N, C-alpha and C positions, 0 to 999 in steps of 0.2 A: 410520236407515232410513226412519223416518216422515217426516223432512224431505225425503228424496229423492223419496218418492211424492207429496209436495205440489208440489215444484218442477218435476218432469217435465211434468205436464199444463199448468202455467203457461207453460213454455217452448214447448211444442207449440202452444198457443193463440196465443202471441206471433208465432211464425213464420207461422201461418195469417193473422193480422191484417196482418202486413207484406206479405204477398202474394207471396212468393217461389214462383214456379211453375216447372215443368219447361220447359227451353228448347225452342222449336219449331225445326224444321229445314226449310230451303228450299234447293232446288238451282237454281242459275242457271248460264248458259252465256255468259260474256263472250267476245268475239272480240279477237284481237290487232289493234291498229291501228284499232279502232272504239270509239266512245264507249259507255260503260256507265253507266247511270243506274238507281238503285234508290231508290224512295221509301219512307221510313219514315213510314207513315201512322199517325195516332193510333188509328183504328178497329182496326187490326191488333193493336195492343198493349194496348188497354184492355179487350178481350174483352167487348164489349157484345153484347146480343142482336141478332138479325138485323134486326128491325124498329126498333131504336133507333138514332137518329143521334147522332153525336158532338156533345156540347154545345160551343158556341163558346168557352166559358170554360175548357175543359179545358187544363191546362198539363202538357205532357209534354216531357222532355228525353231525349237519347240519348247513349250512350257506346259507340263501336265500336272494336274492336281486332282484330288478327290473333291467332288462337289460339296461345297460348304466347308472345306478344310484347305489350309494353305499348302499341304504337301500330299504326296501319294500315300496309299495305305502301306502298312509295314511289309506286306508280302510282295509288293510290286516295285520294280526299279525302272529307271529311265537312263538311257545312254545314247550318246551321239558323238562320233569321232571328230567331226568338223562340220561347218555349215554346208559343205558340198556333199556330205554323205547323209543317207537317211537316218532317222532315229529309231529306237527300239524301246518298247515297253515289254518287260519280261519279268517272270517270277513264278513261284509255285504257291498256290493258295493252300491254306491250312483248314482243318475242319471248323475252326472258329470264324472263318471268313465266308461261310456259306451265306447265300442270299443275293441281294441286288446291290451293286455298287455302280456309281456313275462317275466316270473319269472325264474331265474337261481338258481338252487339248487345244492350245492356241499356237498357231504357226505364224512366224514373223518373217516376211520377205525382206532381207537386208538390202536389196537393190531398189525396190519400189516402195518399201515401207508399208506394204499391205499386210493386213492381219486376217487370218481365217480361223474360225473356231469349229471344233468338232467334239461331239459327245459320244463317248463309248459306254454303252450300257452293258455291264458285265453281270451275267446271270450265272453265279458260281454254284455248281452242283456236284454230286458224287459221281465218280467214274463207273462205267458199266464193265462187267466182266470180272474175272477172278482177281484176287489180290496179288501183289507182287512182293512176296516175302524176301526174295533174294535181291539185295541192293549192293551196288559197288560204285565207288566214287574214284575218278581218275583225274590227275593233274596233267593237263596238256600244256606244255610250255612253248609250243610252236605256233600258238594262235592267241589272238585277242578275243575278248568276249563278243565283239561285233562281227567277227569272222565266223563264229560258230552259231550265232542266233538264226541266220537264214536256214530255210528247210533243207537246202542241198547239202551243205557241210554236215548238218546234224544227221541226215540220213546216211551219208557216207560213213560217219563215225560208227553208227549202229551196225552197218553192214560189215565193216572191217572188224568190229569187235565180236561179231558172231563167230569168227574162227577161233576165238579164245574161250568161248562159253559153251555150255551144253546146248544142244539144239533146242530152240524155243524162241518165242517172240520177245524182243527187247524193246523197252520204252524209255524215253527220256523222262527223268523225274525232276531234275533241277540243273540249272546252269548258273554258275557264280563266277564273277571275275576274281582273279587271285588278289587284286588290290583290296577287295572287300574282306579277304581273309587275312589281312596283315602283310601281304606281299609288297615289295618295293617297286617303285617306278623304274623301268629299265632305262639304261643309258641310250641316248639317241644314236644308236649304231644300227646299221642295216642288219636285219635278221634277229634283233632282240625284240621279244614280245613280252606282254604283261603276264600271260598265262591265264588259264581258265579251268575251273573245276567242273567236271561233267559227271552227274549222278545218273546211273542207269539201273533199272529194275527189271526183273524177269520172274516168271513162274518156275523156271528150270534152275536146279541147283548149280553152284559154282563148279567149274572144272578143276581138275587136279592142278593145272598150271596156275590158275588164279589163287588157289589155296596155298600153293608153294610160295608165291610172291608175297602173300600176306602172312607168312609164317614167322615165328620169332627168330629163326635162323636168318631169314632175309633181312629182318630189321637189324639184327646184330651186324651183318655185313654192311648194311647202309650206314650204320653208326661209325664203322671203321673206314668209310670212304670207298667201299668196294661195291660192285654192281650186285643187285639181289639175285636170288635163284630164279631162273626162268627156264622151265623145262620144255617149252614149246616155242614155235616160231612166232616172232612178233609181227602179226599181220597189220598192225597200226603204223609200223615204221615208215612206209613210203609216204604217207600223207600226214600223220600225226606223230609228234615226238612226245611220248608219255613218260613222265617221271615215275618209274616203277617203285621208287622208295616212298612215294606218297599215295599208295593205293590202300583203300580201306574197304573192307567187306563187312556187311551187316546181314545177319541171318535172322529174319523175323518169323521163320516157320515154326519155331518152338516158342510157345507163349511164355512170357516172362512170369515168374512166380509172383503171386499177389502178396503184397506185404500184409502181414497179420496185424490186425487192429488190436492194440492192447486193451484188455478189459479192465475196467476200474475195480479195485479191491476194496476191502473194508478198512484199509489204513493200518492194519496191525501186521507187523513183520512176522514172518515165519521163524520158527526156532532154527538157529544156526549154531552148531557146536563150535565153529571156529570164530564166532563173534565174541569179543571180550569187551563188555561195557566198561566205561571208565569208572574208577572208584571215586568215592566222595572226597572232595577237597577239604583239607584241614584248614581251620581258621588261622589267619595270619594277622600279626600286629603290624600295621603300616605306619604307626605314629613316628617311629624313629626315622623311617625313610622320608616322611613328609617334613620333619624338622630339618633334616640334612638338606633336603632339596630347597627349602625356603631360607634357612639361616646362613648357609655358606655363601650364597650370592650377596646377601645383605651385609655380612661381615666384610667381604671383599670390597663392596662399594663404600662402606664406612672408612676403611683404611685408605682407599684412594682419595676420598674427600679430605681426610686429615692431612695426608701428604701434600695435596694441592694447596690447602690453607697455610701450611707451614712454609711452603716455597713462596707463596704470594705475600704473606704478611710478615713473617719472621726473617726472611732473607733479603729484605729491601735495604739499600745502602743509605738512604736518607739524603736530604738536600744539603746539609752542612758537610757531610763527608764528600759529596759530589763536588761542592764548590772548592773544598780544600785540595781536591785532586786535580782541579782545573788550573792551568797556567794563568799568570796575571795578564799577559798580553791577550789571551783569548777572552778573559773576563772584561778587560777594557774595551775590546772590540764589540763584545756583546752589549755592554752598557751604552756605547756610542750609538749603535744601531737602534737600541731601545729609545734613547733620547731623541734621535732624529725622527723616529716614527711618531713620537708624541708631538714634536714640533709640527710635523706635516699635518697631523690631525687637527691641531689648534688652528693652523692657517686655513685649512679647509672649512673649519667652522666659522671663521671670521675673515671675509674677503678684504676688509679695510686695512689690514696689517701691511706695512710697507714691505716692498720686495726685499729679499735677502741680498746683502751686498755681493755675495758670490754669484748672483744671477745677473748683475748689472753688466753692460757690455764693456765699459771703460774702467773697470775696478782693478786697482793694483793690489795684489794680495799682500805684498811685503809692506808697503807704506800706508795702505788704506786710503790713498788719494783717489778721488772720484772726479773725472772730467766729464763735461757735458758730451753726450753722444753726438757724433757728426753724421752718422747715418742711422737709418731706421734699424732697430735691432731685429725686426722681423725679417729683414732682407739679408742679415749676416748669416752665412752658412755655418753650420756647426763644424764642418771639416772643410778646410780651405781648398782641398783638392777637388771639391765637388763643383766649383764654378768654372 
């Protein structure tokens, strides 16, 4: 019990030091078909006093996910360039995403290891006002997605784009990084950007300039490496470098024809004078084909069997012929080896047999004289050069 009273205050103090705080709750109202951008600012999660600015060296990273799920919903994306920059949640909700969604965001302070949680309650609804049937998408190669998500660059893009469009209100519909569309990561060279796709909608029709850019003639010139046809002044050029070969225009003012639903029939084909039904097939006798298919392989196998039997049984030389063809010296050598082998086997079977004379240390091969050994035979080296 005493150890428990000691560990409980230590654990409580550790939790306080780690900085796990109660999650804040913020309610937001995204609209279907409109871009939604939420900035994850360091000042919101660091809980600094009102008069204190966020230090430029503060490192904070974020992790966001749908409540009860490990990842974000399919229409929402998260991006952050580095721990020193703020993070962004952005995306465009679809009609299937209407309703209430809760996004849980956890901020990690990489310097003090504090964690702060925040809940974003998204109440997704339908936009008010008229529809935006005229939609255009532009590829801006001079910016990254984090540089366009703040409100100031986005408003500047809409303002400058108004010079190329018919008078009317322009609204952002979607912002997508070029990397999410299959683009390549640029080289680490100054001035190289990833690129971003910006989709804009309006109630006003397209201008003649935009229609000329998206015409087949402009696409043909782009395929040959030439600039597209642009009959007006590029008002986006001072601030945004747009790839005019990647401009797409969508006109939803004209309703698309509804596909006709096929009606089921009675299953009887109508009369067609050009249809020639197949004639009746005549009866065929397949016995000959079957016999040829079965008997030919059997005959070939039988012939191969007979040939192999003749080679193995009738073409053998025999032992007598083989012995006559062998020289006498080779036969004597073979018989000597055979006799020595039998002698060794008999000696191995009976250990009481006296040692062969040729194995004695003082045996004279010519005279057969045997002298008593003067030294131990076990100490005599087999080769005199070894001692």
